[in-house]
Steps between C-alpha positions, in 0.01 A plus 500: 500500500821378667537363854780369722452275802728380781468344843771681698765615248475876563830604341441294186148624437601863560784471249272338241217746563740789453618360169172375352242723676218244523139597560479266800743358757374215717670411829391209720686612812368800698845598631643497148212717382569756773864510391427574134173697514653848485767400247285376213477704178216747477184338364591144605228336708609285796306184586578340837421171671475126435265547203693787343695301242194311382318833460793643304495198271163606363634841395722386212426297187806277552619387844832332584452304824840444662378471861689223680306202632132437566452873572483553123160328468281813551688684222458204265126471565435874489677535166325209330157577646535854361559353153859625483822347370704336774872446457547236771837479675337385824467124454366425849161664439428282197642190667318538831168611358497346153125424477411846636741678265367298206151634569630859516697441180174419321388865545442672166813687393728337758840385375774314687852519357767317703810697598699215657776430248401133460130562444565801283712264289222238485250770404725601211556140390126434496452783253659266244194275532222690325229232479191605303576865567537448875846627589656343812278193478629184667324251270823361359728546800681184604717644776589825675861507619590746775869569541671560835846637565532257789568781746814527715497130597483344155671162492516449878365186661255489789783422738709792373209739555467424871741774604420787263423836660297812426780677315546196276128484419486870408788475250302441180726445196274676247223722629493788751182444702359553848592257781176298492511427126875437514459239774212346304735474204759324713247235611337477153168591665497800269501260206235285664275802540565582135380151405168572671493845339556349155207264555275792599620733224499264205265218598752220442499187715774447758620197306576735211713740708868414538779681685859487377812658647658744256796677668550766233146645541482585129216267401220628723248229411392277212181357354502170310217430257336174395682502164840493673583870460630689805483877534730674747542860612863601545652819636752614756345528848329841510159550660448821303427281198216322685356820646518669161329201339206528741473876450521491120311176423402406232764736363868493600732770629764643268769477772694169488525401866685170544621479138752219441821534302486172306856540379594435862360144465351449848496141628161365603481215753193318635458227761223372730456635854601293803166441673667336800719802575233756407183353648292818471458449127328165550283644779378770263403245235303309766319813617421602144349164418295508822372844385230699688664665806805269503716752305394776741596276793836422337580863421408622850698226675797574280489874578506420872781248457713742295448773762608255770813410303587866442443559872741222594230278652538203264772375265466520122403133485228577754305703244391189309443312826266771634309523172461122476380472859253785446367346178424179687246702701324658201128427559404476132289817494358611165591849375141625493575872534755755618405463866563125489841556340587765760397262776713221351795738483452597866462142623800378302715770659383393845578138421845585361584712806391211720734266312787747543430545871493124558829468310657769721374324814655173386 
């Protein structure tokens, strides 16, 4: 069975439904559902409402979760609890609710294959470490290295970043993404969230996870082993490779997305991130080490701060300031269940909005 799910993208889901003729189309927004109801192919069932996408996730054997932000959590949990394969492109659900997702992941038959290019790369590198028949084991892993393009502000100092605007932040040099993820890339919060995600996905300590700036975006991540060997996954930037990997795993597609012409001799550069200019990366490490609901608090505060920046309420440098101020009010709540995580998300948003309002009043 095949299913498609969207929040409000009526035109996109109609076009895709017409081409692929899925058994189910799920739409979160009632108005969007009204718009497309009479236009769906014959035989396609329409699910509507806030729980529609999670319900659709249980229809297929393999689910690609590309929902933006914390809203992707119900799809993640529904897929894993149904014992399905989850291709996870929604990092926030794993980051914010790591302990809860881990419990769902333990369901018999459940698989989680990362679709983010960096974690897809780590997943592939770990397959080189078959310890006692356990593929993807981390027994001999010394370090996981996540690469970052550096975003549109690579190389700028904290002082030089004071005057950047929305258009600047949305001009990513490598990837074409939505505004929220693109802004996160510009602040390196996206990479910070990926550090937490790597910890949750692969069980490596934060001290073993390093971020390096790699402007060419050809080496998507690396894994160094205790014997000194380093495995890296290289390809041209193309998310179809990562999506295809999740769909075909443990096999591989026959179509060479992102293939490199080695006769072209691409140059590969690496250097450490500037943690003074890009403070969000350090804040993410701190939240990850604090664990429990701290990552949920971080992710929620960041979503509010990014929305405020895109709405012209705070400057780009204000994103890190809002997140830091909000994190100082994290109450240390344990991530006991989904309701606790949802409550932490809600409270963090309230706190972040309060910080923004006080900043505007000043």
